[in-house]
C-alpha positions in Angstrom: -0.1 0.0 0.1 1.7 3.4 -0.9 0.1 6.7 -0.2 1.7 10.0 -0.6 1.2 13.0 1.3 0.8 16.2 -0.8 -0.1 19.5 0.5 1.1 23.6 -0.4 4.1 24.6 1.9 2.9 25.6 5.4 0.1 23.7 5.3 0.7 21.5 8.3 2.6 18.3 6.1 5.8 18.5 9.1 2.9 18.4 11.2 0.9 15.8 10.2 3.8 13.6 9.3 5.5 13.7 13.4 1.7 12.7 14.9 2.1 9.9 12.4 5.8 9.2 13.2 5.1 9.3 17.0 1.7 7.1 16.9 3.3 4.3 14.4 7.4 4.6 16.6 9.3 5.5 13.2 8.8 7.0 9.9 6.1 6.5 8.2 6.4 8.6 5.4 9.6 9.4 3.1 10.7 12.6 0.2 11.1 10.1 -2.5 9.1 11.9 -5.2 11.4 14.6 -4.3 14.5 13.0 -4.2 15.0 9.9 -6.3 18.4 9.2 -4.6 17.2 8.5 -1.5 19.1 5.6 -0.8 16.4 4.6 1.5 14.3 3.8 -1.4 13.5 -0.3 -1.9 14.9 -1.0 1.5 12.8 0.7 4.6 9.1 0.1 5.8 8.0 3.7 4.5 4.2 3.9 4.1 4.6 6.6 1.6 6.1 9.7 0.6 5.5 13.1 0.9 5.8 16.3 -1.8 4.8 19.8 -2.2 3.7 18.6 -5.7 4.6 22.0 -7.8 4.5 19.8 -11.2 1.0 20.5 -12.8 1.5 17.8 -14.6 1.6 15.0 -12.3 -0.8 12.0 -11.5 -0.2 9.6 -7.9 -1.6 6.3 -9.3 -2.5 5.2 -5.6 -3.7 7.1 -2.6 -2.9 10.6 -1.3 -3.5 12.1 1.7 -4.2 16.2 0.8 -3.3 18.1 3.5 -4.5 21.9 2.5 -5.0 25.6 4.9 -6.6 28.4 4.8 -4.4 30.5 1.9 -4.1 33.9 4.0 -2.6 31.8 6.9 -0.5 30.6 4.6 1.2 33.0 2.7 1.3 35.2 6.3 3.1 32.0 7.7 5.3 31.8 4.5 5.9 36.0 4.9 6.8 35.5 8.6 9.1 31.8 8.2 12.3 33.6 8.7 12.5 34.9 5.0 12.8 31.7 3.3 10.6 32.1 0.8 11.5 35.5 0.5 14.7 34.7 -0.2 13.5 31.5 -3.2 11.8 33.9 -5.1 14.4 37.0 -5.2 13.1 38.0 -8.4 9.6 39.0 -6.5 10.6 42.6 -5.3 7.8 43.8 -3.2 5.4 42.2 -0.7 2.6 43.0 -3.2 4.3 41.0 -5.6 5.3 38.0 -3.3 1.1 37.6 -2.1 0.0 37.9 -5.5 2.3 35.2 -7.2 1.9 33.1 -3.6 -1.5 33.5 -3.9 -2.0 32.0 -7.3 0.3 29.2 -7.0 -2.1 28.0 -4.1 -5.1 28.3 -6.4 -3.8 26.1 -8.9 -2.6 23.4 -6.3 -5.2 23.6 -4.5 -7.8 23.5 -8.1 -5.2 20.7 -8.8 -5.8 18.5 -5.4 -8.9 19.2 -4.6 -11.3 19.5 -7.2 -9.7 17.1 -9.5 -11.1 13.6 -9.3 -8.6 12.0 -11.7 -5.6 13.0 -9.9 -5.5 10.4 -8.1 -7.5 6.8 -6.9 -8.3 7.3 -4.0 -8.2 10.5 -1.6 -8.4 11.7 2.2 -8.4 15.4 2.2 -7.9 16.9 5.7 -8.0 21.1 6.8 -5.5 22.2 8.2 -7.6 23.9 10.7 -9.6 20.5 11.7 -6.5 19.1 12.7 -5.4 22.3 14.9 -8.9 22.1 16.6 -9.8 18.2 16.6 -5.8 16.7 16.8 -6.8 13.3 17.8 -10.4 13.3 16.0 -8.1 14.4 12.7 -5.2 11.8 14.1 -7.7 8.5 14.1 -9.8 9.9 10.7 -5.8 9.3 9.3 -5.2 6.1 10.9 -8.7 4.9 10.2 -7.9 6.1 6.3 -4.6 4.3 6.5 
């Protein structure tokens, strides 16, 4: 059984991975899709992979755990994350440009993964706010789906 964990940056992927790792007693996801040279591929008991999926043409052959977050919170988090995203997008000179570009990227990502029924065969969608408000219930839902 292979599950791919997909999210836009700053949407709670690390938190979900950490909760599942603790519950499982070890790593659940690896970063195989983003790092094909990972030496653990093929010799581990990982349940699946995770990625932020900026490739608009990628289709997942299998199950997807999709995590999304309110775009205002995502962009605010990106602006306040020690300038990591600001440094990556040096060509974006103003805050307004960054917000406009990041909002567009978020919209494209959400349209692909939330609304496109052909992107994968089996998908569980988790809202970050649900995870914050009810972490135990949300984790239980994820574990039952897995």
